[in-house]
C-alpha positions in Angstrom: 86.0 129.1 42.8 87.0 125.4 42.9 86.0 122.9 45.5 89.6 122.7 46.4 89.9 126.6 47.1 87.1 126.7 49.3 88.5 124.1 52.2 91.8 126.2 52.2 92.3 127.4 55.8 94.2 130.7 56.6 96.3 131.1 59.8 94.9 133.9 62.2 97.7 135.8 63.8 98.5 134.9 67.3 99.1 137.7 69.8 98.1 138.5 73.1 96.1 141.3 73.9 97.8 144.7 73.5 98.9 146.2 77.0 97.1 149.2 77.9 99.9 151.7 78.0 97.4 154.7 77.6 95.3 156.1 80.2 91.8 154.4 79.9 89.1 156.8 79.2 86.2 154.2 79.2 86.0 150.6 79.6 83.0 148.2 79.6 82.9 144.5 80.4 80.0 141.9 80.3 79.9 138.2 80.6 77.2 136.4 78.8 76.0 132.8 79.1 76.5 131.1 75.9 73.5 129.2 75.4 73.3 129.4 71.6 73.6 126.1 70.0 77.0 125.6 68.0 76.7 126.6 64.4 72.9 127.1 65.1 71.3 130.5 64.3 71.3 133.4 66.6 68.3 135.3 65.6 65.5 135.5 68.0 67.2 133.6 70.9 68.4 135.1 74.0 72.0 134.7 73.4 71.6 136.2 69.7 70.0 139.4 71.3 73.0 140.2 73.0 74.6 140.9 69.5 72.5 143.7 69.1 72.6 145.2 72.6 76.4 145.1 73.0 76.3 146.8 69.7 74.0 149.5 70.9 75.6 149.8 74.1 79.3 150.1 72.4 77.7 152.9 69.9 76.4 154.8 72.5 80.0 154.9 74.5 81.5 155.8 71.2 79.2 158.8 70.4 79.5 160.0 74.1 83.6 160.2 73.6 82.9 162.1 70.2 83.9 158.8 68.3 81.5 159.1 65.4 83.9 158.8 62.6 84.7 155.1 63.7 81.2 154.1 64.7 80.5 152.0 61.4 83.6 150.1 61.8 83.4 149.6 65.2 79.8 148.3 65.1 80.6 145.9 62.4 83.5 144.6 64.8 81.3 144.3 67.7 78.9 142.4 65.7 81.4 140.0 63.9 83.4 139.2 67.2 80.4 138.5 69.5 78.8 136.6 66.8 81.6 134.3 66.5 81.9 133.9 70.0 78.2 132.9 70.6 77.9 130.7 67.6 81.3 128.7 67.8 82.6 129.2 71.4 81.9 126.1 73.5 82.7 127.8 77.0 79.7 128.4 79.4 79.9 132.1 78.8 81.5 134.8 76.8 83.2 137.8 78.1 83.0 140.9 76.0 85.1 143.9 76.7 85.4 147.6 75.0 88.1 149.9 76.0 88.6 153.2 74.9 92.1 154.9 75.6 93.5 158.3 74.3 94.8 156.5 71.2 92.5 153.9 70.3 89.5 151.5 70.7 90.1 147.8 71.7 87.5 145.2 71.6 88.1 141.7 72.7 85.7 138.5 73.2 86.8 135.6 75.3 84.7 132.8 74.3 86.7 130.4 76.8 87.0 127.8 73.9 90.3 125.9 73.2 89.4 125.8 69.6 91.3 128.3 67.7 89.3 130.8 65.5 90.4 130.1 61.9 90.1 132.2 58.5 88.6 130.0 56.1 87.8 130.4 52.5 84.3 130.1 51.7 82.3 129.7 48.6 80.7 132.8 46.5 77.2 131.7 47.8 78.1 130.9 51.3 76.0 133.2 53.9 78.5 132.7 56.9 82.2 132.1 57.2 83.6 135.9 56.3 83.5 137.4 59.9 87.1 137.2 60.6 88.0 138.6 57.1 86.0 141.6 58.0 87.7 141.9 61.1 90.9 141.5 59.5 89.9 144.3 56.7 88.8 146.9 59.2 90.8 146.5 62.2 94.0 148.4 62.4 95.4 145.3 64.5 93.7 142.0 65.5 94.5 138.7 66.8 94.0 135.5 68.6 95.2 134.8 72.2 98.0 131.9 72.1 95.5 130.1 74.1 92.9 130.6 71.5 90.3 131.7 74.0 90.3 135.4 73.4 90.1 137.2 69.9 90.6 141.1 70.1 90.9 144.1 67.6 92.0 147.7 67.7 91.1 150.8 65.8 93.1 153.7 66.0 91.2 156.9 66.9 90.8 160.0 64.4 93.3 162.7 65.0 90.4 165.2 65.5 89.3 163.4 68.4 
């Protein structure tokens, strides 16, 4: 990969959070103080521990609703969206929201930052920078609110559920 290719930025889809037309089966919202330093490591600090907590809470809720077939994808999506908000958001807090309806799962994270998340091509040896590509690959739909503060994604529920 050339240096020029590494600096290419891709556009993230701009779309408001989808309206919840279906009845909500379960919803979980939490606000977290964004104490992590911008671009700093999250391991071991209080803000970074929230990634694991929210992942565990989300997985427990999905298991209760019999949604084991989407656990792996949902776990990764929660991790990526929360990590990005804590690492790159510059608001005083982030808001995490998980909504389970009859048709799907919606995960939304509001980092209160006016800086729009962007897909960026990174080098082969880079250890960061692939989160939104993972979201784009796994989610059935995803986007960033027009004001850039909320990144969201959806997963359709398996027919058997």
